[in-house]
N, C-alpha and C positions, 0 to 999 in steps of 0.2 A: 517485446511488449512495451519496453520503455519508449521506443521510437513511435509506436502506435499511440501511446498515451500522449506524448508530446504533440504529435501531428493532430490528434483529435481536439486537444485543447486549443491549439492555434486556429484550427478550422472553425470550431464552435464559437469562439470569441472574436473571430475576424482578424486575427493577426496574420501577417505575411509569413511565408515559409522561411524567409531569411532573417526574420526578427529573432533576437536572442531569447532562448528559452528561459534563461535566468531572469531576464527583465520581464518576460511574460508572466512567470510565476509570481514574481514580486509585485507587479502591478495588480494581479488578480488575487493576491493574498492566498495562494494555493500552495500545497506541498508538492515536492518533486516525487517522481515515481519511486525512487529509491527510499525516500523517507516514508512514503505510504506503505511500501513493502515491509520495511523494518517495523513500523508501528503495528501493522496488521499481524505480523509474525509474533511480536511480543504480546499482543492482545490475545491471540490464539493460544499461545503457551500458558499465559496466565489463566485463561478460562479452562484449559485442559487440566492444569495442575489443581485447580480449585473446584473441579466438578464433583458433584455428589453422586453421579450416576455410577452404579456398580460395574457396568460394562466398561465404561471409560477408565475407572479405577483399575480394573483387571488388565486392560490393555496397557495402561501406564506401567503397571508392575511388570508385565511381560516384556515390554520394550526397554525397560531400564535394566 
């Protein structure tokens, strides 16, 4: 998935395949795939733990 993300960003914004992904992300002020994944996981866990839904609370109790 990471390589797909990187390839799509380069294609969409017109960067060559050989151009540095780090420089690409810095120039576009975008996050890397790994950073997006960590942020999304943290956001999901935060929402999961703070959810008021009874089904989610039950699942959380069962899974812990």
